[in-house]
N, CA, C and O atoms as a GROMACS GRO file, in nm:
protein
  488
    1GLN      N    1  23.371 -17.241  -1.994
    1GLN     CA    2  23.502 -17.191  -1.955
    1GLN      C    3  23.527 -17.216  -1.807
    1GLN      O    4  23.434 -17.227  -1.726
    2GLY      N    5  23.657 -17.224  -1.773
    2GLY     CA    6  23.697 -17.232  -1.635
    2GLY      C    7  23.711 -17.093  -1.574
    2GLY      O    8  23.686 -16.992  -1.639
    3GLN      N    9  23.752 -17.091  -1.449
    3GLN     CA   10  23.770 -16.967  -1.376
    3GLN      C   11  23.913 -16.958  -1.324
    3GLN      O   12  23.966 -17.055  -1.271
    4LEU      N   13  23.976 -16.841  -1.339
    4LEU     CA   14  24.112 -16.817  -1.293
    4LEU      C   15  24.110 -16.702  -1.193
    4LEU      O   16  24.059 -16.594  -1.222
    5LEU      N   17  24.165 -16.725  -1.075
    5LEU     CA   18  24.168 -16.627  -0.967
    5LEU      C   19  24.313 -16.593  -0.936
    5LEU      O   20  24.388 -16.678  -0.890
    6GLU      N   21  24.352 -16.468  -0.960
    6GLU     CA   22  24.490 -16.424  -0.947
    6GLU      C   23  24.513 -16.347  -0.817
    6GLU      O   24  24.422 -16.285  -0.763
    7SER      N   25  24.638 -16.353  -0.769
    7SER     CA   26  24.678 -16.279  -0.650
    7SER      C   27  24.829 -16.265  -0.648
    7SER      O   28  24.898 -16.325  -0.731
    8GLY      N   29  24.882 -16.186  -0.556
    8GLY     CA   30  25.025 -16.176  -0.535
    8GLY      C   31  25.090 -16.049  -0.585
    8GLY      O   32  25.208 -16.026  -0.555
    9GLY      N   33  25.019 -15.965  -0.659
    9GLY     CA   34  25.076 -15.841  -0.706
    9GLY      C   35  25.100 -15.744  -0.592
    9GLY      O   36  25.047 -15.760  -0.482
   10GLY      N   37  25.181 -15.641  -0.620
   10GLY     CA   38  25.211 -15.541  -0.520
   10GLY      C   39  25.315 -15.444  -0.570
   10GLY      O   40  25.347 -15.441  -0.688
   11SER      N   41  25.368 -15.363  -0.478
   11SER     CA   42  25.468 -15.262  -0.508
   11SER      C   43  25.600 -15.297  -0.440
   11SER      O   44  25.603 -15.325  -0.320
   12VAL      N   45  25.710 -15.294  -0.517
   12VAL     CA   46  25.842 -15.325  -0.465
   12VAL      C   47  25.945 -15.231  -0.524
   12VAL      O   48  25.920 -15.166  -0.626
   13GLN      N   49  26.061 -15.222  -0.459
   13GLN     CA   50  26.174 -15.148  -0.513
   13GLN      C   51  26.247 -15.231  -0.618
   13GLN      O   52  26.240 -15.354  -0.617
   14ALA      N   53  26.316 -15.164  -0.709
   14ALA     CA   54  26.397 -15.233  -0.809
   14ALA      C   55  26.493 -15.331  -0.741
   14ALA      O   56  26.555 -15.298  -0.639
   15GLY      N   57  26.504 -15.451  -0.797
   15GLY     CA   58  26.585 -15.555  -0.739
   15GLY      C   59  26.510 -15.648  -0.646
   15GLY      O   60  26.564 -15.750  -0.605
   16GLY      N   61  26.387 -15.614  -0.613
   16GLY     CA   62  26.306 -15.695  -0.524
   16GLY      C   63  26.240 -15.811  -0.595
   16GLY      O   64  26.262 -15.835  -0.714
   17SER      N   65  26.155 -15.884  -0.520
   17SER     CA   66  26.090 -16.004  -0.570
   17SER      C   67  25.942 -16.007  -0.535
   17SER      O   68  25.899 -15.948  -0.436
   18LEU      N   69  25.865 -16.076  -0.618
   18LEU     CA   70  25.725 -16.104  -0.593
   18LEU      C   71  25.693 -16.242  -0.647
   18LEU      O   72  25.761 -16.291  -0.737
   19ARG      N   73  25.590 -16.306  -0.592
   19ARG     CA   74  25.539 -16.431  -0.646
   19ARG      C   75  25.390 -16.416  -0.677
   19ARG      O   76  25.310 -16.393  -0.587
   20LEU      N   77  25.355 -16.430  -0.803
   20LEU     CA   78  25.218 -16.424  -0.846
   20LEU      C   79  25.156 -16.564  -0.845
   20LEU      O   80  25.224 -16.662  -0.874
   21SER      N   81  25.028 -16.572  -0.811
   21SER     CA   82  24.956 -16.699  -0.808
   21SER      C   83  24.831 -16.689  -0.893
   21SER      O   84  24.771 -16.582  -0.904
   22CYS      N   85  24.791 -16.801  -0.953
   22CYS     CA   86  24.669 -16.809  -1.033
   22CYS      C   87  24.604 -16.942  -1.004
   22CYS      O   88  24.652 -17.046  -1.050
   23GLU      N   89  24.496 -16.940  -0.928
   23GLU     CA   90  24.426 -17.062  -0.891
   23GLU      C   91  24.317 -17.092  -0.994
   23GLU      O   92  24.234 -17.005  -1.024
   24ALA      N   93  24.317 -17.213  -1.048
   24ALA     CA   94  24.222 -17.253  -1.151
   24ALA      C   95  24.110 -17.338  -1.092
   24ALA      O   96  24.132 -17.416  -0.999
   25SER      N   97  23.990 -17.323  -1.146
   25SER     CA   98  23.878 -17.407  -1.105
   25SER      C   99  23.895 -17.548  -1.159
   25SER      O  100  23.984 -17.573  -1.241
   26GLU      N  101  23.811 -17.640  -1.113
   26GLU     CA  102  23.819 -17.779  -1.156
   26GLU      C  103  23.792 -17.795  -1.305
   26GLU      O  104  23.830 -17.896  -1.364
   27TYR      N  105  23.728 -17.698  -1.367
   27TYR     CA  106  23.696 -17.705  -1.509
   27TYR      C  107  23.818 -17.682  -1.599
   27TYR      O  108  23.809 -17.702  -1.720
   28THR      N  109  23.931 -17.638  -1.542
   28THR     CA  110  24.054 -17.620  -1.618
   28THR      C  111  24.145 -17.743  -1.611
   28THR      O  112  24.259 -17.737  -1.656
   29HIS      N  113  24.096 -17.851  -1.556
   29HIS     CA  114  24.177 -17.972  -1.536
   29HIS      C  115  24.239 -18.023  -1.666
   29HIS      O  116  24.352 -18.071  -1.665
   30SER      N  117  24.166 -18.015  -1.776
   30SER     CA  118  24.211 -18.069  -1.904
   30SER      C  119  24.287 -17.968  -1.990
   30SER      O  120  24.320 -18.000  -2.104
   31THR      N  121  24.315 -17.849  -1.939
   31THR     CA  122  24.386 -17.747  -2.015
   31THR      C  123  24.527 -17.793  -2.049
   31THR      O  124  24.597 -17.850  -1.965
   32TYR      N  125  24.570 -17.768  -2.173
   32TYR     CA  126  24.701 -17.812  -2.219
   32TYR      C  127  24.815 -17.734  -2.154
   32TYR      O  128  24.914 -17.793  -2.110
   33CYS      N  129  24.800 -17.600  -2.147
   33CYS     CA  130  24.907 -17.519  -2.089
   33CYS      C  131  24.851 -17.390  -2.029
   33CYS      O  132  24.737 -17.352  -2.055
   34MET      N  133  24.934 -17.324  -1.949
   34MET     CA  134  24.897 -17.198  -1.886
   34MET      C  135  25.014 -17.101  -1.896
   34MET      O  136  25.129 -17.142  -1.904
   35GLY      N  137  24.983 -16.972  -1.895
   35GLY     CA  138  25.088 -16.872  -1.909
   35GLY      C  139  25.052 -16.739  -1.847
   35GLY      O  140  24.945 -16.722  -1.788
   36TRP      N  141  25.146 -16.643  -1.862
   36TRP     CA  142  25.130 -16.508  -1.810
   36TRP      C  143  25.156 -16.407  -1.921
   36TRP      O  144  25.248 -16.424  -2.001
   37PHE      N  145  25.072 -16.302  -1.926
   37PHE     CA  146  25.086 -16.193  -2.021
   37PHE      C  147  25.090 -16.059  -1.950
   37PHE      O  148  25.046 -16.047  -1.835
   38ARG      N  149  25.143 -15.958  -2.019
   38ARG     CA  150  25.138 -15.820  -1.972
   38ARG      C  151  25.126 -15.728  -2.092
   38ARG      O  152  25.167 -15.768  -2.201
   39PRO      N  153  25.072 -15.607  -2.078
   39PRO     CA  154  25.067 -15.513  -2.190
   39PRO      C  155  25.207 -15.475  -2.236
   39PRO      O  156  25.301 -15.477  -2.157
   40ALA      N  157  25.220 -15.440  -2.364
   40ALA     CA  158  25.348 -15.401  -2.422
   40ALA      C  159  25.330 -15.276  -2.506
   40ALA      O  160  25.226 -15.259  -2.570
   41PRO      N  161  25.431 -15.186  -2.508
   41PRO     CA  162  25.422 -15.066  -2.592
   41PRO      C  163  25.401 -15.101  -2.738
   41PRO      O  164  25.475 -15.182  -2.794
   42GLY      N  165  25.301 -15.040  -2.801
   42GLY     CA  166  25.272 -15.064  -2.941
   42GLY      C  167  25.200 -15.193  -2.970
   42GLY      O  168  25.169 -15.221  -3.086
   43LYS      N  169  25.172 -15.273  -2.869
   43LYS     CA  170  25.100 -15.399  -2.885
   43LYS      C  171  24.993 -15.412  -2.779
   43LYS      O  172  24.996 -15.344  -2.676
   44GLU      N  173  24.898 -15.500  -2.805
   44GLU     CA  174  24.793 -15.525  -2.707
   44GLU      C  175  24.850 -15.596  -2.585
   44GLU      O  176  24.810 -15.569  -2.471
   45ARG      N  177  24.944 -15.687  -2.609
   45ARG     CA  178  24.999 -15.768  -2.501
   45ARG      C  179  25.126 -15.837  -2.548
   45ARG      O  180  25.153 -15.846  -2.668
   46GLU      N  181  25.205 -15.887  -2.453
   46GLU     CA  182  25.319 -15.972  -2.483
   46GLU      C  183  25.322 -16.088  -2.386
   46GLU      O  184  25.289 -16.073  -2.268
   47GLY      N  185  25.362 -16.204  -2.436
   47GLY     CA  186  25.377 -16.319  -2.349
   47GLY      C  187  25.498 -16.304  -2.259
   47GLY      O  188  25.601 -16.252  -2.302
   48VAL      N  189  25.486 -16.350  -2.137
   48VAL     CA  190  25.594 -16.343  -2.039
   48VAL      C  191  25.655 -16.481  -2.016
   48VAL      O  192  25.777 -16.497  -2.025
   49ALA      N  193  25.572 -16.579  -1.986
   49ALA     CA  194  25.617 -16.715  -1.959
   49ALA      C  195  25.500 -16.810  -1.974
   49ALA      O  196  25.385 -16.770  -1.962
   50ALA      N  197  25.530 -16.938  -2.000
   50ALA     CA  198  25.426 -17.039  -2.017
   50ALA      C  199  25.478 -17.175  -1.975
   50ALA      O  200  25.599 -17.197  -1.970
   51ILE      N  201  25.385 -17.267  -1.946
   51ILE     CA  202  25.421 -17.401  -1.902
   51ILE      C  203  25.312 -17.499  -1.942
   51ILE      O  204  25.194 -17.465  -1.935
   52THR      N  205  25.350 -17.620  -1.984
   52THR     CA  206  25.252 -17.725  -2.010
   52THR      C  207  25.210 -17.787  -1.878
   52THR      O  208  25.294 -17.812  -1.791
   53THR      N  209  25.081 -17.813  -1.862
   53THR     CA  210  25.030 -17.864  -1.735
   53THR      C  211  25.060 -18.011  -1.715
   53THR      O  212  25.060 -18.060  -1.602
   54GLY      N  213  25.085 -18.084  -1.824
   54GLY     CA  214  25.115 -18.225  -1.814
   54GLY      C  215  25.262 -18.254  -1.790
   54GLY      O  216  25.298 -18.316  -1.690
   55GLY      N  217  25.347 -18.208  -1.882
   55GLY     CA  218  25.488 -18.240  -1.873
   55GLY      C  219  25.576 -18.136  -1.806
   55GLY      O  220  25.691 -18.166  -1.773
   56GLY      N  221  25.525 -18.015  -1.784
   56GLY     CA  222  25.603 -17.912  -1.718
   56GLY      C  223  25.707 -17.845  -1.807
   56GLY      O  224  25.801 -17.784  -1.755
   57THR      N  225  25.692 -17.854  -1.939
   57THR     CA  226  25.782 -17.783  -2.029
   57THR      C  227  25.757 -17.633  -2.021
   57THR      O  228  25.642 -17.589  -2.020
   58THR      N  229  25.863 -17.553  -2.014
   58THR     CA  230  25.851 -17.408  -1.995
   58THR      C  231  25.900 -17.331  -2.116
   58THR      O  232  25.978 -17.382  -2.197
   59TYR      N  233  25.854 -17.206  -2.127
   59TYR     CA  234  25.891 -17.116  -2.236
   59TYR      C  235  25.887 -16.975  -2.182
   59TYR      O  236  25.789 -16.935  -2.118
   60TYR      N  237  25.995 -16.896  -2.206
   60TYR     CA  238  26.008 -16.762  -2.150
   60TYR      C  239  26.038 -16.658  -2.257
   60TYR      O  240  26.105 -16.687  -2.356
   61ALA      N  241  25.988 -16.537  -2.235
   61ALA     CA  242  26.031 -16.423  -2.314
   61ALA      C  243  26.175 -16.390  -2.280
   61ALA      O  244  26.217 -16.406  -2.165
   62SER      N  245  26.252 -16.343  -2.379
   62SER     CA  246  26.393 -16.314  -2.356
   62SER      C  247  26.413 -16.206  -2.250
   62SER      O  248  26.516 -16.205  -2.183
   63SER      N  249  26.317 -16.116  -2.235
   63SER     CA  250  26.330 -16.007  -2.141
   63SER      C  251  26.322 -16.051  -1.995
   63SER      O  252  26.364 -15.976  -1.906
   64VAL      N  253  26.270 -16.170  -1.970
   64VAL     CA  254  26.254 -16.217  -1.832
   64VAL      C  255  26.330 -16.346  -1.803
   64VAL      O  256  26.343 -16.383  -1.686
   65GLU      N  257  26.378 -16.414  -1.904
   65GLU     CA  258  26.448 -16.541  -1.883
   65GLU      C  259  26.570 -16.520  -1.794
   65GLU      O  260  26.649 -16.428  -1.816
   66GLY      N  261  26.584 -16.605  -1.694
   66GLY     CA  262  26.691 -16.592  -1.596
   66GLY      C  263  26.650 -16.516  -1.473
   66GLY      O  264  26.718 -16.524  -1.370
   67ARG      N  265  26.541 -16.440  -1.480
   67ARG     CA  266  26.491 -16.364  -1.366
   67ARG      C  267  26.358 -16.419  -1.313
   67ARG      O  268  26.335 -16.419  -1.192
   68PHE      N  269  26.272 -16.466  -1.403
   68PHE     CA  270  26.140 -16.518  -1.365
   68PHE      C  271  26.139 -16.670  -1.378
   68PHE      O  272  26.209 -16.726  -1.462
   69THR      N  273  26.058 -16.736  -1.295
   69THR     CA  274  26.040 -16.880  -1.301
   69THR      C  275  25.892 -16.912  -1.294
   69THR      O  276  25.823 -16.872  -1.200
   70ILE      N  277  25.842 -16.986  -1.394
   70ILE     CA  278  25.702 -17.027  -1.395
   70ILE      C  279  25.694 -17.172  -1.346
   70ILE      O  280  25.781 -17.253  -1.376
   71SER      N  281  25.589 -17.204  -1.271
   71SER     CA  282  25.567 -17.339  -1.222
   71SER      C  283  25.418 -17.365  -1.208
   71SER      O  284  25.338 -17.272  -1.206
   72HIS      N  285  25.381 -17.493  -1.198
   72HIS     CA  286  25.242 -17.532  -1.186
   72HIS      C  287  25.230 -17.647  -1.088
   72HIS      O  288  25.299 -17.748  -1.100
   73ASP      N  289  25.141 -17.632  -0.990
   73ASP     CA  290  25.114 -17.734  -0.890
   73ASP      C  291  24.981 -17.799  -0.924
   73ASP      O  292  24.876 -17.739  -0.905
   74LYS      N  293  24.985 -17.922  -0.975
   74LYS     CA  294  24.863 -17.989  -1.019
   74LYS      C  295  24.770 -18.022  -0.902
   74LYS      O  296  24.648 -18.016  -0.917
   75ASP      N  297  24.826 -18.055  -0.787
   75ASP     CA  298  24.744 -18.089  -0.671
   75ASP      C  299  24.664 -17.969  -0.622
   75ASP      O  300  24.551 -17.984  -0.576
   76LYS      N  301  24.723 -17.849  -0.631
   76LYS     CA  302  24.656 -17.727  -0.586
   76LYS      C  303  24.585 -17.653  -0.700
   76LYS      O  304  24.520 -17.551  -0.676
   77ASN      N  305  24.598 -17.703  -0.822
   77ASN     CA  306  24.540 -17.637  -0.940
   77ASN      C  307  24.582 -17.490  -0.947
   77ASN      O  308  24.500 -17.403  -0.974
   78THR      N  309  24.710 -17.465  -0.923
   78THR     CA  310  24.760 -17.328  -0.913
   78THR      C  311  24.884 -17.307  -0.998
   78THR      O  312  24.977 -17.388  -0.995
   79LEU      N  313  24.885 -17.198  -1.073
   79LEU     CA  314  24.999 -17.153  -1.151
   79LEU      C  315  25.072 -17.044  -1.073
   79LEU      O  316  25.010 -16.962  -1.007
   80TYR      N  317  25.206 -17.044  -1.081
   80TYR     CA  318  25.288 -16.946  -1.012
   80TYR      C  319  25.384 -16.877  -1.108
   80TYR      O  320  25.425 -16.934  -1.209
   81LEU      N  321  25.420 -16.753  -1.075
   81LEU     CA  322  25.528 -16.683  -1.143
   81LEU      C  323  25.616 -16.620  -1.036
   81LEU      O  324  25.578 -16.521  -0.974
   82GLU      N  325  25.735 -16.677  -1.016
   82GLU     CA  326  25.833 -16.621  -0.924
   82GLU      C  327  25.912 -16.515  -0.998
   82GLU      O  328  25.978 -16.545  -1.098
   83MET      N  329  25.907 -16.392  -0.951
   83MET     CA  330  25.968 -16.278  -1.018
   83MET      C  331  26.081 -16.224  -0.930
   83MET      O  332  26.056 -16.173  -0.821
   84ASN      N  333  26.205 -16.235  -0.978
   84ASN     CA  334  26.322 -16.189  -0.905
   84ASN      C  335  26.394 -16.080  -0.984
   84ASN      O  336  26.372 -16.064  -1.104
   85SER      N  337  26.480 -16.006  -0.916
   85SER     CA  338  26.557 -15.898  -0.979
   85SER      C  339  26.468 -15.806  -1.061
   85SER      O  340  26.498 -15.775  -1.176
   86LEU      N  341  26.358 -15.764  -1.002
   86LEU     CA  342  26.258 -15.685  -1.074
   86LEU      C  343  26.313 -15.549  -1.115
   86LEU      O  344  26.392 -15.488  -1.043
   87LYS      N  345  26.271 -15.504  -1.233
   87LYS     CA  346  26.312 -15.377  -1.291
   87LYS      C  347  26.190 -15.288  -1.309
   87LYS      O  348  26.078 -15.338  -1.318
   88PRO      N  349  26.209 -15.155  -1.313
   88PRO     CA  350  26.095 -15.066  -1.336
   88PRO      C  351  26.017 -15.100  -1.463
   88PRO      O  352  25.895 -15.082  -1.466
   89GLU      N  353  26.084 -15.147  -1.568
   89GLU     CA  354  26.015 -15.182  -1.691
   89GLU      C  355  25.928 -15.306  -1.679
   89GLU      O  356  25.851 -15.337  -1.771
   90ASP      N  357  25.938 -15.379  -1.567
   90ASP     CA  358  25.848 -15.491  -1.541
   90ASP      C  359  25.712 -15.444  -1.488
   90ASP      O  360  25.620 -15.525  -1.477
   91THR      N  361  25.699 -15.317  -1.456
   91THR     CA  362  25.573 -15.264  -1.406
   91THR      C  363  25.462 -15.285  -1.509
   91THR      O  364  25.474 -15.241  -1.624
   92ALA      N  365  25.356 -15.353  -1.469
   92ALA     CA  366  25.245 -15.385  -1.560
   92ALA      C  367  25.136 -15.458  -1.484
   92ALA      O  368  25.156 -15.502  -1.371
   93MET      N  369  25.019 -15.468  -1.548
   93MET     CA  370  24.916 -15.560  -1.504
   93MET      C  371  24.948 -15.697  -1.564
   93MET      O  372  24.964 -15.709  -1.686
   94TYR      N  373  24.958 -15.799  -1.481
   94TYR     CA  374  24.991 -15.934  -1.526
   94TYR      C  375  24.865 -16.019  -1.529
   94TYR      O  376  24.790 -16.024  -1.432
   95TYR      N  377  24.842 -16.087  -1.642
   95TYR     CA  378  24.723 -16.167  -1.664
   95TYR      C  379  24.759 -16.315  -1.678
   95TYR      O  380  24.853 -16.350  -1.749
   96CYS      N  381  24.685 -16.399  -1.611
   96CYS     CA  382  24.697 -16.543  -1.621
   96CYS      C  383  24.608 -16.594  -1.734
   96CYS      O  384  24.494 -16.548  -1.749
   97VAL      N  385  24.658 -16.690  -1.812
   97VAL     CA  386  24.581 -16.748  -1.922
   97VAL      C  387  24.586 -16.899  -1.916
   97VAL      O  388  24.681 -16.956  -1.862
   98ALA      N  389  24.484 -16.964  -1.972
   98ALA     CA  390  24.479 -17.109  -1.985
   98ALA      C  391  24.429 -17.143  -2.124
   98ALA      O  392  24.320 -17.101  -2.163
   99GLY      N  393  24.509 -17.219  -2.202
   99GLY     CA  394  24.469 -17.250  -2.338
   99GLY      C  395  24.560 -17.353  -2.402
   99GLY      O  396  24.592 -17.455  -2.342
  100ARG      N  397  24.601 -17.324  -2.526
  100ARG     CA  398  24.685 -17.413  -2.604
  100ARG      C  399  24.799 -17.336  -2.667
  100ARG      O  400  24.802 -17.213  -2.663
  101ASP      N  401  24.893 -17.409  -2.725
  101ASP     CA  402  25.006 -17.355  -2.802
  101ASP      C  403  25.110 -17.289  -2.712
  101ASP      O  404  25.103 -17.169  -2.685
  102LEU      N  405  25.205 -17.368  -2.666
  102LEU     CA  406  25.308 -17.321  -2.573
  102LEU      C  407  25.388 -17.204  -2.631
  102LEU      O  408  25.419 -17.109  -2.559
  103LEU      N  409  25.421 -17.211  -2.761
  103LEU     CA  410  25.502 -17.107  -2.822
  103LEU      C  411  25.426 -16.976  -2.843
  103LEU      O  412  25.486 -16.874  -2.878
  104GLU      N  413  25.294 -16.978  -2.822
  104GLU     CA  414  25.214 -16.856  -2.818
  104GLU      C  415  25.172 -16.825  -2.675
  104GLU      O  416  25.072 -16.757  -2.652
  105TYR      N  417  25.248 -16.875  -2.579
  105TYR     CA  418  25.224 -16.854  -2.437
  105TYR      C  419  25.083 -16.896  -2.395
  105TYR      O  420  25.022 -16.834  -2.308
  106CYS      N  421  25.032 -17.003  -2.458
  106CYS     CA  422  24.906 -17.066  -2.423
  106CYS      C  423  24.785 -16.977  -2.447
  106CYS      O  424  24.682 -16.992  -2.381
  107SER      N  425  24.797 -16.884  -2.541
  107SER     CA  426  24.689 -16.789  -2.567
  107SER      C  427  24.588 -16.837  -2.670
  107SER      O  428  24.485 -16.772  -2.690
  108THR      N  429  24.613 -16.950  -2.736
  108THR     CA  430  24.519 -17.003  -2.835
  108THR      C  431  24.400 -17.067  -2.764
  108THR      O  432  24.417 -17.155  -2.680
  109GLY      N  433  24.280 -17.021  -2.799
  109GLY     CA  434  24.160 -17.072  -2.735
  109GLY      C  435  24.157 -17.048  -2.585
  109GLY      O  436  24.100 -17.127  -2.510
  110ALA      N  437  24.219 -16.941  -2.542
  110ALA     CA  438  24.243 -16.919  -2.399
  110ALA      C  439  24.128 -16.845  -2.331
  110ALA      O  440  24.054 -16.769  -2.393
  111TYR      N  441  24.116 -16.870  -2.202
  111TYR     CA  442  24.039 -16.782  -2.116
  111TYR      C  443  24.134 -16.720  -2.015
  111TYR      O  444  24.240 -16.775  -1.986
  112TRP      N  445  24.094 -16.604  -1.961
  112TRP     CA  446  24.186 -16.516  -1.891
  112TRP      C  447  24.141 -16.487  -1.748
  112TRP      O  448  24.022 -16.488  -1.716
  113GLY      N  449  24.240 -16.460  -1.663
  113GLY     CA  450  24.211 -16.405  -1.532
  113GLY      C  451  24.188 -16.255  -1.541
  113GLY      O  452  24.198 -16.197  -1.649
  114GLN      N  453  24.159 -16.193  -1.428
  114GLN     CA  454  24.128 -16.050  -1.425
  114GLN      C  455  24.251 -15.962  -1.410
  114GLN      O  456  24.241 -15.840  -1.425
  115GLY      N  457  24.366 -16.020  -1.381
  115GLY     CA  458  24.490 -15.946  -1.372
  115GLY      C  459  24.527 -15.908  -1.230
  115GLY      O  460  24.440 -15.892  -1.144
  116THR      N  461  24.658 -15.893  -1.205
  116THR     CA  462  24.709 -15.844  -1.078
  116THR      C  463  24.821 -15.745  -1.106
  116THR      O  464  24.908 -15.772  -1.190
  117GLN      N  465  24.821 -15.632  -1.038
  117GLN     CA  466  24.912 -15.522  -1.068
  117GLN      C  467  25.046 -15.540  -1.001
  117GLN      O  468  25.054 -15.569  -0.881
  118VAL      N  469  25.154 -15.523  -1.080
  118VAL     CA  470  25.291 -15.523  -1.030
  118VAL      C  471  25.351 -15.386  -1.057
  118VAL      O  472  25.350 -15.339  -1.171
  119THR      N  473  25.403 -15.321  -0.953
  119THR     CA  474  25.466 -15.190  -0.966
  119THR      C  475  25.606 -15.196  -0.908
  119THR      O  476  25.624 -15.233  -0.792
  120VAL      N  477  25.706 -15.159  -0.989
  120VAL     CA  478  25.846 -15.162  -0.948
  120VAL      C  479  25.901 -15.020  -0.955
  120VAL      O  480  25.902 -14.959  -1.062
  121SER      N  481  25.946 -14.966  -0.843
  121SER     CA  482  25.998 -14.830  -0.837
  121SER      C  483  26.150 -14.831  -0.842
  121SER      O  484  26.214 -14.926  -0.798
  122SER      N  485  26.208 -14.724  -0.896
  122SER     CA  486  26.352 -14.712  -0.909
  122SER      C  487  26.415 -14.662  -0.781
  122SER      O  488  26.537 -14.647  -0.775
   0.00000   0.00000   0.00000
């Protein structure tokens, strides 16, 4: 497995912004896609956003589309999640994943980061 190192979480007021980062080791070079997850009520987790590492095709949950932007810098081996217009319901631990299946937010055969906390106050 590769290694994923996350950063960028913090505490902001509603309407604010954060940018999460996930740096991948060289062993993730051949990964098909990468994504972000967070816990969800009544479920273990829900996908937030995902991107293919080759072509840059993106996929978003309806709850964040238009507010969040996922991107991947191949030269830096780093995944990003730009989070704008944050709401209190966005408060969660956000986890970076690397795996397969874009429509499952790259969670198939995935390995995970340790998570970074996002807290949004009203």
